[in-house]
C-alpha positions in Angstrom: -59.8 -35.8 24.5 -56.7 -37.8 23.8 -55.1 -39.3 26.9 -51.4 -39.8 26.1 -50.8 -41.3 29.5 -52.8 -44.4 28.7 -53.4 -44.3 24.9 -49.8 -44.9 23.8 -50.8 -45.6 20.2 -52.3 -42.1 20.0 -49.1 -40.7 21.5 -46.9 -42.4 18.9 -49.3 -41.4 16.1 -49.5 -37.7 17.2 -45.7 -37.6 17.6 -45.3 -39.1 14.1 -47.7 -36.5 12.5 -45.9 -33.6 14.2 -42.6 -35.0 13.1 -43.8 -35.3 9.5 -45.4 -31.9 9.5 -42.2 -30.2 10.8 -40.1 -32.1 8.3 -42.2 -30.8 5.5 -42.2 -27.2 6.7 -38.5 -27.1 7.7 -36.8 -29.3 5.2 -38.9 -30.4 2.2 -40.7 -27.1 1.3 -37.6 -24.9 1.6 -35.7 -27.4 -0.6 -38.4 -27.2 -3.3 -38.3 -23.4 -3.0 -34.6 -23.4 -3.4 -34.9 -25.2 -6.7 -36.6 -22.1 -8.1 -33.6 -19.9 -7.3 -32.2 -18.1 -10.4 -28.8 -16.6 -10.9 -28.2 -12.9 -10.6 -27.9 -11.2 -14.0 -24.2 -11.0 -15.0 -23.3 -13.8 -12.5 -20.7 -16.0 -14.1 -20.7 -19.8 -13.7 -17.7 -21.6 -12.4 -15.1 -22.6 -15.0 -13.8 -26.2 -15.1 -10.7 -25.2 -13.2 -12.7 -23.3 -10.6 -15.0 -26.2 -10.0 -12.0 -28.5 -9.5 -10.8 -25.9 -7.0 -14.2 -26.0 -5.2 -13.8 -29.8 -4.8 -10.3 -29.2 -3.3 -11.7 -26.5 -1.0 -14.2 -29.1 0.2 -11.8 -31.9 0.5 -9.4 -29.7 2.6 -12.5 -28.8 4.8 -11.8 -25.1 4.5 -15.4 -24.4 5.5 -14.5 -25.6 9.0 -12.9 -22.2 9.6 -14.1 -20.0 6.8 -17.7 -18.9 6.1 -19.2 -17.7 2.8 -22.2 -15.8 4.1 -22.3 -12.0 4.6 -24.9 -11.5 7.3 -27.1 -8.4 7.4 -25.3 -7.0 10.5 -22.9 -4.2 10.9 -19.9 -6.3 11.7 -20.1 -8.1 8.4 -19.8 -5.0 6.2 -16.1 -5.6 5.7 -16.6 -9.0 4.0 -18.9 -7.9 1.1 -20.7 -5.0 -0.6 -24.0 -6.4 0.5 -25.6 -9.3 2.6 -25.6 -12.6 0.8 -28.7 -14.0 -0.9 -29.6 -17.5 -2.2 -28.8 -16.6 -5.8 -25.1 -16.1 -4.8 -24.8 -19.8 -4.5 -26.6 -20.8 -7.7 -23.6 -22.2 -9.5 -21.7 -23.5 -6.5 -24.6 -25.7 -5.2 -24.4 -28.0 -8.2 -24.1 -31.7 -7.2 -20.6 -33.0 -7.1 -21.8 -36.3 -8.7 -24.8 -38.6 -8.6 -24.2 -39.8 -5.1 -23.0 -36.5 -3.5 -25.0 -33.4 -2.9 -23.5 -29.9 -3.3 -21.1 -29.2 -0.4 -22.1 -26.9 2.5 -20.1 -23.8 1.8 -21.8 -21.4 4.2 -19.8 -22.5 7.2 -20.6 -21.6 10.8 -17.2 -21.0 12.4 -15.6 -17.6 11.8 -12.1 -18.6 12.9 -10.8 -17.1 9.7 -12.2 -14.2 7.6 -15.3 -14.7 5.5 -14.4 -15.6 1.9 -17.6 -14.4 0.1 -15.8 -11.6 -1.7 -12.1 -12.6 -1.3 -11.6 -12.5 -5.1 -12.1 -8.8 -5.0 -10.5 -8.1 -1.7 -7.4 -10.1 -2.6 -7.0 -10.7 -6.4 -3.2 -11.5 -6.2 -2.4 -15.1 -7.2 1.0 -14.9 -5.6 -0.5 -13.8 -2.3 -2.9 -16.7 -2.2 -0.2 -19.2 -3.0 2.2 -17.9 -0.4 -0.7 -17.8 2.1 -1.4 -21.5 1.5 2.3 -22.4 1.7 2.8 -20.5 4.9 0.0 -18.3 6.2 2.2 -16.5 8.8 4.5 -15.2 6.0 1.7 -12.7 5.0 -0.4 -12.5 8.2 1.9 -12.8 11.2 -1.0 -13.5 13.7 -2.7 -16.1 11.5 -3.7 -19.4 13.1 -4.4 -21.1 9.8 -2.5 -24.3 9.1 0.0 -24.6 6.3 -0.7 -26.7 3.2 2.8 -27.9 2.1 1.3 -30.9 0.3 0.0 -28.5 -2.3 3.6 -27.6 -3.3 6.8 -29.3 -4.3 10.4 -28.5 -3.9 12.1 -28.6 -7.4 15.6 -28.0 -8.6 15.8 -24.5 -10.2 17.1 -26.0 -13.4 14.2 -28.3 -13.8 11.4 -25.8 -13.3 9.2 -25.9 -16.5 7.7 -22.9 -18.2 4.2 -24.0 -17.3 5.0 -24.4 -13.6 4.3 -21.6 -11.1 7.1 -20.8 -8.7 6.3 -19.2 -5.3 8.1 -16.1 -4.1 9.0 -17.3 -0.5 10.9 -15.2 2.0 14.4 -16.5 2.7 13.8 -16.8 6.4 11.1 -19.3 5.6 12.8 -21.3 2.8 16.4 -20.8 2.0 17.8 -23.7 -0.1 20.0 -22.3 -2.9 19.2 -23.9 -6.3 15.8 -25.0 -5.2 12.4 -23.5 -5.9 8.9 -24.0 -4.4 6.5 -24.9 -7.2 2.7 -25.0 -6.9 1.0 -28.2 -7.7 -2.0 -28.4 -10.1 -4.3 -28.7 -7.1 -2.9 -25.5 -5.5 -3.6 -23.6 -8.8 -7.1 -25.0 -9.0 -7.8 -23.9 -5.4 -6.5 -20.4 -6.0 -8.6 -20.2 -9.2 -11.6 -21.0 -7.1 -10.7 -18.5 -4.3 -10.2 -15.7 -6.9 -13.6 -16.5 -8.4 -15.4 -15.6 -5.2 -16.7 -12.2 -6.0 -20.1 -10.8 -5.1 -22.1 -10.0 -8.2 -23.8 -6.6 -8.2 -27.5 -6.6 -7.9 -29.6 -5.0 -10.7 -30.0 -1.3 -10.1 -27.2 -1.4 -7.5 -29.5 -2.4 -4.7 -27.7 -2.8 -1.4 -28.8 -3.2 2.2 -28.6 -0.9 5.2 -25.1 -1.6 6.4 -23.5 0.0 3.4 -23.9 3.6 4.6 -21.7 2.8 7.7 -19.0 1.4 5.4 -19.1 4.5 3.3 -18.8 6.6 6.5 -15.6 4.8 7.2 -14.3 5.6 3.7 -15.3 9.2 3.7 -14.7 12.3 5.8 -16.7 11.0 8.7 -13.6 9.1 9.8 -10.9 11.6 9.0 -11.0 11.7 5.2 -8.9 14.2 3.3 -10.7 16.9 1.4 -7.8 16.9 -1.1 -8.8 13.4 -2.1 -12.6 14.0 -2.3 -13.2 13.1 1.4 -11.9 9.5 1.0 -9.9 8.0 3.8 -6.7 6.8 2.1 -5.5 4.9 5.2 -8.6 2.8 5.5 -8.7 2.2 1.7 -5.1 1.1 1.8 -5.8 -1.3 4.7 -8.7 -2.8 2.7 -6.9 -3.1 -0.6 -3.1 -3.1 -0.2 -2.0 -3.9 3.3 -2.4 -7.7 2.9 0.7 -7.7 0.7 2.5 -4.5 1.5 1.6 -4.6 5.3 0.2 -1.8 7.5 3.7 -0.5 8.1 4.6 -0.3 4.4 7.6 -2.6 4.8 6.2 -5.3 2.6 7.4 -8.9 3.0 11.0 -9.5 2.1 11.3 -11.9 -0.8 7.6 -11.8 -1.6 6.1 -8.3 -1.8 8.2 -5.1 -2.1 8.3 -2.3 0.5 6.6 1.0 -0.1 8.4 2.8 2.8 11.4 4.6 1.2 10.5 3.4 -2.3 11.9 5.6 -5.1 8.7 5.0 -7.1 6.4 6.0 -4.3 8.5 9.1 -3.4 9.0 10.3 -7.0 7.7 13.9 -7.4 5.9 12.7 -10.5 3.3 10.1 -9.4 2.8 8.8 -13.0 4.7 5.5 -12.5 3.0 4.8 -9.2 -0.5 5.4 -10.5 0.3 3.3 -13.7 1.4 0.4 -11.5 -1.8 0.6 -9.5 -3.9 0.7 -12.7 -2.1 -2.0 -14.6 -0.3 -4.1 -12.1 3.5 -4.8 -12.0 5.7 -7.8 -12.9 9.2 -6.3 -13.2 10.8 -7.0 -9.8 12.9 -10.2 -9.7 12.2 -12.5 -6.7 8.9 -10.7 -5.9 5.3 -11.7 -6.6 3.2 -10.2 -9.4 1.0 -7.3 -8.4 -2.4 -7.5 -10.0 -4.1 -4.5 -11.7 -6.6 -2.5 -9.7 -7.8 -0.2 -12.5 -11.2 -2.0 -12.7 -11.7 -2.2 -9.0 -10.8 1.3 -7.8 -12.2 4.7 -8.9 -9.9 7.6 -9.7 -10.7 9.2 -6.3 -9.9 6.0 -4.4 -6.6 5.6 -6.2 -5.7 9.2 -5.5 -6.5 8.7 -1.8 -4.5 5.5 -1.5 -1.4 6.8 -3.3 -1.5 10.0 -1.3 -1.5 7.9 1.9 1.4 5.9 0.6 3.4 9.0 -0.4 2.9 10.7 3.1 3.3 7.7 5.4 6.2 5.6 6.9 8.7 8.4 6.4 7.7 9.0 2.8 7.4 12.7 1.8 6.0 13.4 -1.6 3.2 15.7 -3.0 -0.4 14.5 -2.7 -2.1 12.9 -5.7 -5.2 14.5 -7.1 -8.2 12.7 -8.7 -7.5 14.7 -11.9 -4.0 13.2 -12.0 -5.3 9.7 -11.9 -8.0 10.4 -14.5 -5.4 11.8 -16.9 -3.0 8.8 -16.5 -5.9 6.3 -16.8 -6.9 7.9 -20.1 -3.2 7.8 -21.3 -2.9 4.1 -20.3 -6.2 3.3 -22.1 -5.0 5.1 -25.3 -1.7 3.2 -25.2 -3.5 -0.1 -24.9 -5.8 0.7 -27.8 -3.0 1.6 -30.2 
């Protein structure tokens, strides 16, 4: 029997063997197994701009506060449609160069929300840019630092057509004749953030926490039978509140209010539904609203718009799923003409 108290060589040798064995099992074998990871069908690789954005994301150390891993636990069901799997990181794990390995994007701190599916949760380019310039302009309780070095103050007469100006509330920036312009790095970073979308698994496979999410969205939490049992308030909070705020007042100078809006309160919901389907870019001094036609079903749009038309003092008739379906077909026909 080995006597480690007196046979020090055997002690060192045994410790060395155990260290090597653990290194192989914990580090080397998993690394080789990861090399066999394949992308999910329909998963899109990062574009050149998105990869530059990834490099900026790493250089700004965003993963110090944000994770990109949806865990298979109930509290993570708000961050993605399913728990994350190794294939989700197939394209982002590419080496930055010969000397640098792919960055660690998973993160461990959850100071800020998980970004796994932020491209679907928040597709608005203007929202992301304003959020980077001043996070508290869109989320009053945010502890995220501002990134003013990603923007420049430019004379209004010198803003080029290819430059992106930011709709900033006057209480934050009020210098007549001057605009806030996003730098190229800011645009690359936003391109990367918008690319973060969970790819659906073949056959629509999901894990167990999804039924609880569906329960929140359906009549189990107060859904309205007129909108197919969907809870418009919760859907609004998940999809629209980041810009228009929970109180429907929006953000002055950035995102328009829904409370008291003529469009929202119109007896004919056609314009409101069309805006949700196609997006909107006709209000001066406000950000562009992205389209949600590809993300929301007819029933979900009916539930959300019904909530908007009956909240914050608004008083307009409910929207039915059939109304949305009809207008969606009309919009589709107009685009095909």
